[in-house]
C-alpha positions as CSV (number, residue, x, y, z in Angstrom):
1,X,0.4,127.4,-16.5
2,X,-3.0,125.8,-16.0
3,X,-3.9,122.4,-17.3
4,X,-6.0,123.8,-20.2
5,X,-3.2,126.0,-21.5
6,X,-0.6,123.3,-20.9
7,X,-2.3,120.7,-23.0
8,X,-3.3,123.1,-25.8
9,X,0.3,124.3,-26.0
10,X,1.8,120.8,-25.8
11,X,-0.3,119.4,-28.6
12,X,0.5,122.5,-30.7
13,X,4.3,121.9,-30.2
14,X,4.8,125.0,-28.1
15,X,6.8,125.4,-24.9
16,X,5.3,123.9,-21.7
17,X,6.4,123.6,-18.1
18,X,6.0,119.8,-18.0
19,X,4.5,116.9,-19.9
20,X,0.8,116.4,-19.5
21,X,-1.0,113.8,-17.4
22,X,-4.3,112.0,-18.1
23,X,-5.4,109.2,-15.8
24,X,-7.5,107.7,-18.5
25,X,-11.1,106.6,-18.0
26,X,-11.0,103.8,-15.4
27,X,-13.6,101.1,-15.7
28,X,-16.6,101.5,-13.3
29,X,-15.4,98.5,-11.3
30,X,-12.1,100.2,-10.6
31,X,-13.4,103.3,-8.8
32,X,-14.2,101.8,-5.4
33,X,-10.6,100.6,-4.8
34,X,-9.3,103.9,-6.1
35,X,-11.4,106.0,-3.8
36,X,-10.5,103.7,-0.9
37,X,-6.8,104.1,-1.5
38,X,-6.8,107.8,-2.2
39,X,-9.4,108.8,0.3
40,X,-11.6,110.5,-2.3
41,X,-15.4,110.5,-2.8
42,X,-15.7,111.5,-6.4
43,X,-13.9,111.1,-9.7
44,X,-13.2,114.8,-10.0
45,X,-11.8,114.9,-6.5
46,X,-9.3,112.1,-7.4
47,X,-8.3,113.7,-10.7
48,X,-7.6,117.0,-9.0
49,X,-5.6,115.3,-6.2
50,X,-3.3,113.6,-8.8
51,X,-3.0,116.6,-11.1
52,X,-4.9,115.2,-14.1
53,X,-4.8,117.8,-16.9
54,X,-7.6,116.5,-19.2
55,X,-11.3,115.7,-19.0
56,X,-13.0,113.5,-21.6
57,X,-16.5,114.9,-21.9
58,X,-18.2,113.0,-24.6
59,X,-21.9,113.6,-25.5
60,X,-22.4,109.8,-25.7
61,X,-21.6,109.6,-22.0
62,X,-24.9,111.3,-21.1
63,X,-28.3,109.6,-21.1
64,X,-30.0,112.4,-22.9
65,X,-27.7,112.4,-25.9
66,X,-29.9,110.4,-28.2
67,X,-33.7,110.4,-27.8
68,X,-35.2,108.0,-30.3
69,X,-39.0,107.8,-29.8
70,X,-38.8,104.0,-30.0
71,X,-36.0,103.9,-27.3
72,X,-33.2,102.8,-29.6
73,X,-29.6,103.9,-29.1
74,X,-27.7,105.5,-32.0
75,X,-26.9,102.2,-33.8
76,X,-29.0,99.8,-31.8
77,X,-31.9,99.5,-34.2
78,X,-31.5,96.3,-36.2
79,X,-28.5,95.3,-34.1
80,X,-28.9,92.4,-31.7
81,X,-25.4,91.2,-30.8
82,X,-22.7,91.9,-28.3
83,X,-19.4,91.1,-30.2
84,X,-17.8,92.3,-33.4
85,X,-17.3,88.7,-34.5
86,X,-21.0,87.9,-34.6
87,X,-23.0,88.3,-37.8
88,X,-24.8,91.7,-38.0
89,X,-28.1,92.7,-39.5
90,X,-26.4,93.6,-42.8
91,X,-24.3,90.3,-43.0
92,X,-26.2,89.1,-46.1
93,X,-26.6,92.5,-47.8
94,X,-25.4,92.4,-51.4
95,X,-27.3,95.3,-52.9
96,X,-27.1,99.0,-52.0
97,X,-30.8,99.3,-52.5
98,X,-31.5,97.2,-49.5
99,X,-30.0,99.9,-47.2
100,X,-32.9,102.3,-47.9
101,X,-35.1,100.5,-45.5
102,X,-32.6,100.0,-42.7
103,X,-33.3,102.0,-39.5
104,X,-30.4,104.4,-39.6
105,X,-30.0,106.9,-36.6
106,X,-31.5,110.3,-37.0
107,X,-29.6,113.5,-36.1
108,X,-33.0,115.1,-35.1
109,X,-33.1,112.9,-32.0
110,X,-29.8,114.4,-30.6
111,X,-29.7,116.4,-27.4
112,X,-26.6,118.0,-25.8
113,X,-27.9,119.6,-22.7
114,X,-26.2,117.4,-20.1
115,X,-22.9,117.4,-22.0
116,X,-22.9,121.1,-22.5
117,X,-23.5,121.6,-18.7
118,X,-20.5,119.4,-17.9
119,X,-18.3,121.3,-20.3
120,X,-19.3,124.7,-18.8
121,X,-18.4,123.6,-15.3
122,X,-15.2,121.7,-16.1
123,X,-12.8,124.3,-14.9
124,X,-9.4,125.2,-16.3
125,X,-8.7,121.7,-17.7
126,X,-8.3,120.6,-21.3
127,X,-11.8,119.5,-22.6
128,X,-11.6,116.6,-25.1
129,X,-15.1,116.2,-26.6
130,X,-17.2,115.5,-29.6
131,X,-19.0,112.3,-30.6
132,X,-16.8,109.2,-30.3
133,X,-17.3,108.7,-34.0
134,X,-16.3,105.0,-34.0
135,X,-17.5,104.4,-37.5
136,X,-15.1,101.5,-38.2
137,X,-16.6,99.6,-35.3
138,X,-20.1,100.5,-36.2
139,X,-19.7,99.2,-39.7
140,X,-18.0,96.2,-38.3
141,X,-21.0,95.5,-36.0
142,X,-23.5,96.0,-38.8
143,X,-21.8,93.4,-41.0
144,X,-19.9,91.3,-38.4
145,X,-16.1,91.4,-38.5
146,X,-15.5,88.6,-40.9
147,X,-18.3,89.6,-43.3
148,X,-17.0,93.2,-43.2
149,X,-13.5,92.2,-44.2
150,X,-14.7,89.8,-46.9
151,X,-17.2,92.3,-48.3
152,X,-14.4,94.9,-48.8
153,X,-13.4,92.6,-51.6
154,X,-16.7,91.0,-52.8
155,X,-19.1,93.9,-52.4
156,X,-17.1,97.1,-52.0
157,X,-20.0,99.3,-53.1
158,X,-22.1,98.0,-50.2
159,X,-19.3,98.6,-47.7
160,X,-18.9,102.1,-49.1
161,X,-22.6,102.9,-48.9
162,X,-22.8,101.6,-45.3
163,X,-19.7,103.6,-44.3
164,X,-21.2,106.7,-45.9
165,X,-24.4,106.3,-44.0
166,X,-22.7,105.8,-40.6
167,X,-20.2,108.6,-41.2
168,X,-22.7,111.1,-42.5
169,X,-24.7,110.7,-39.2
170,X,-21.6,111.3,-37.1
171,X,-20.6,114.3,-39.3
172,X,-24.0,115.9,-38.8
173,X,-24.0,115.0,-35.1
174,X,-20.6,116.7,-34.6
175,X,-21.6,119.7,-36.7
176,X,-24.6,120.3,-34.4
177,X,-22.7,119.6,-31.2
178,X,-19.7,121.8,-32.1
179,X,-22.0,124.7,-33.1
180,X,-23.6,124.4,-29.6
181,X,-20.4,123.9,-27.7
182,X,-18.2,126.5,-29.3
183,X,-15.0,127.3,-27.4
184,X,-16.0,125.1,-24.5
185,X,-14.2,122.3,-26.4
186,X,-10.5,122.2,-26.9
187,X,-10.0,119.0,-28.9
188,X,-12.1,116.6,-30.9
189,X,-11.3,113.2,-29.4
190,X,-12.6,110.3,-31.5
191,X,-11.7,106.7,-31.7
192,X,-11.5,103.7,-34.0
193,X,-9.3,100.7,-33.1
194,X,-7.5,100.0,-36.3
195,X,-5.0,97.5,-35.0
196,X,-4.5,94.2,-33.3
197,X,-1.5,93.3,-31.1
198,X,0.4,92.4,-34.3
199,X,-0.8,94.5,-37.2
200,X,-3.7,96.4,-38.8
201,X,-7.1,94.6,-38.8
202,X,-7.6,95.3,-42.5
203,X,-4.9,95.8,-45.2
204,X,-3.4,99.2,-46.0
205,X,-5.1,99.3,-49.4
206,X,-8.5,98.7,-47.8
207,X,-7.7,101.2,-45.1
208,X,-6.9,103.8,-47.7
209,X,-10.1,103.1,-49.7
210,X,-12.7,102.7,-46.9
211,X,-11.3,104.5,-43.9
212,X,-9.1,107.4,-44.8
213,X,-11.5,109.5,-46.9
214,X,-13.9,109.9,-44.0
215,X,-11.1,110.1,-41.5
216,X,-9.7,113.1,-43.4
217,X,-13.1,114.7,-43.3
218,X,-13.4,114.3,-39.6
219,X,-10.0,115.8,-38.8
220,X,-10.8,118.7,-41.2
221,X,-14.1,119.1,-39.4
222,X,-12.3,119.5,-36.1
223,X,-9.8,122.0,-37.5
224,X,-12.6,124.0,-39.2
225,X,-14.2,124.5,-35.7
226,X,-10.8,125.6,-34.2
227,X,-10.3,122.3,-32.4
228,X,-7.2,120.1,-32.2
229,X,-7.8,116.5,-33.5
230,X,-7.0,113.7,-31.1
231,X,-7.2,110.1,-32.4
232,X,-7.7,107.0,-30.3
233,X,-6.6,103.7,-31.9
234,X,-5.5,100.7,-30.0
235,X,-3.2,98.2,-31.5
236,X,-0.3,98.0,-33.9
237,X,-1.0,100.9,-36.3
238,X,2.6,102.0,-37.1
239,X,2.0,101.3,-40.8
240,X,-0.6,104.1,-41.1
241,X,0.7,106.7,-38.6
242,X,2.3,108.6,-41.5
243,X,-1.1,108.7,-43.2
244,X,-2.7,109.9,-40.0
245,X,-0.2,112.7,-39.6
246,X,-0.8,113.7,-43.2
247,X,-4.5,113.7,-42.5
248,X,-4.0,116.3,-39.8
249,X,-4.1,114.3,-36.6
250,X,-2.5,116.5,-33.8
251,X,-2.3,113.9,-31.1
252,X,-2.3,110.1,-31.1
253,X,-3.7,107.9,-28.3
254,X,-3.1,105.4,-26.5
255,X,0.2,104.0,-27.8
256,X,-0.3,100.4,-27.0
257,X,3.2,99.9,-25.7
258,X,3.5,96.1,-26.3
259,X,1.9,96.0,-29.7
260,X,4.3,95.6,-32.7
261,X,6.3,98.8,-33.4
262,X,4.3,100.9,-30.9
263,X,7.1,101.0,-28.4
264,X,8.3,104.4,-27.4
265,X,11.7,103.9,-29.0
266,X,10.2,103.2,-32.4
267,X,7.6,106.0,-32.2
268,X,10.3,108.5,-31.2
269,X,12.6,107.4,-34.0
270,X,9.9,107.7,-36.7
271,X,7.5,110.4,-35.6
272,X,8.8,112.5,-32.7
273,X,8.3,116.2,-33.2
274,X,5.6,115.6,-35.9
275,X,2.7,114.7,-33.7
276,X,1.8,114.8,-30.0
277,X,1.5,111.5,-28.1
278,X,-0.9,110.5,-25.3
279,X,-0.5,107.2,-23.4
280,X,2.4,104.8,-23.7
281,X,2.5,103.5,-20.1
282,X,1.8,99.8,-20.5
283,X,-1.4,98.4,-19.0
284,X,-0.9,94.8,-20.2
285,X,2.1,94.0,-17.9
286,X,3.7,97.0,-16.2
287,X,0.9,98.7,-14.4
288,X,-0.6,95.4,-13.5
289,X,2.4,93.5,-12.2
290,X,5.2,96.2,-11.8
291,X,6.2,97.9,-8.6
292,X,5.8,101.7,-8.1
293,X,9.5,102.1,-8.7
294,X,9.2,100.2,-12.0
295,X,6.3,102.5,-13.0
296,X,8.2,105.6,-12.2
297,X,11.3,104.5,-14.1
298,X,9.2,103.7,-17.1
299,X,7.4,107.1,-17.0
300,X,10.8,108.8,-16.9
301,X,12.1,106.7,-19.8
302,X,9.0,107.3,-22.0
303,X,9.1,111.0,-21.2
304,X,12.7,111.2,-22.3
305,X,11.9,109.5,-25.6
306,X,8.6,111.1,-26.5
307,X,8.5,114.4,-24.6
308,X,7.9,117.2,-24.4
309,X,4.9,116.7,-26.7
310,X,3.6,113.9,-24.4
311,X,0.6,113.4,-22.2
312,X,1.6,110.6,-19.9
313,X,-1.3,108.1,-19.7
314,X,-2.1,104.4,-19.5
315,X,-1.7,102.5,-22.8
316,X,-5.4,101.7,-22.6
317,X,-7.7,104.3,-21.0
318,X,-10.2,101.9,-19.4
319,X,-8.1,100.9,-16.4
320,X,-9.3,97.6,-14.9
321,X,-9.4,96.7,-11.3
322,X,-6.2,94.6,-11.7
323,X,-4.2,97.8,-11.8
324,X,-3.1,98.5,-8.2
325,X,-3.9,102.1,-7.1
326,X,-0.3,102.6,-5.9
327,X,0.9,102.2,-9.5
328,X,-1.5,104.8,-10.8
329,X,-0.2,107.1,-8.0
330,X,3.4,106.3,-9.1
331,X,2.6,107.2,-12.7
332,X,1.1,110.6,-11.6
333,X,4.0,111.4,-9.3
334,X,6.6,110.6,-11.9
335,X,5.0,113.2,-14.3
336,X,5.5,115.9,-11.6
337,X,9.0,114.9,-10.7
């Protein structure tokens, strides 16, 4: 069974030969030490060496993806800040009419050539793709986190209008990309971090009003194109996993293992067999401070709890340089054992 067939079947709840493996998407600063340890030269060489089943091939990873004639990125126009907590350009917006003059991104500026070339040469691995579609974070940036949360109560019409503008762009971007990519893509992988270490960022009622309608549309969009829907959300999101399953999510990532109610035991008790899981191997403590034996024992434990619909992977995909390469090696070996 090749990697592409394995992950497709696993997510669909069909019989597989083993759990899946994804090494995640290590931070750029992590690669020199990884290559030195494993004796590799390229990312692909390392992934093949460890038996990685999945490739994340996102249009936004490629410099030709958005070609604004003024040089802006998709949501850079009007945005001059680096953190969600800072006030954004729409912080003081109280009237939907003000949004008409805002420099929204234009789907006409999209280009997929580099991403499509990468998909076509990916080999027999599972191809997770599509625009990252992080609309929750984009809206949060446009208002600023605190303003966003407050305006959900004080100016819900403005929040809804901004959400619609952002999401309509992503919907059209994905429509164009999926039409071009066809069956080169296996799963639509998109991400919005809905949780903190302890709970949801916004309340469940606000989540249902401002997040779920478009979220449902995006999962339906994936299925309409014949793709599986893979959701990334860091944090403690247990309260809404039932909603996400009902919305059609096929696979949940990254299972932030130390966040409240995101441990493997709780997830297995409440959701095993109803959704596939990807992640779950703790990057906050275990992969940083544990021994290779600790890592292997934890992989076996999580596999017993959440398998066989499990893609073993770090509980945050952007592995930092503080994760010893020997622990990544131990994680990969434990999947194959």
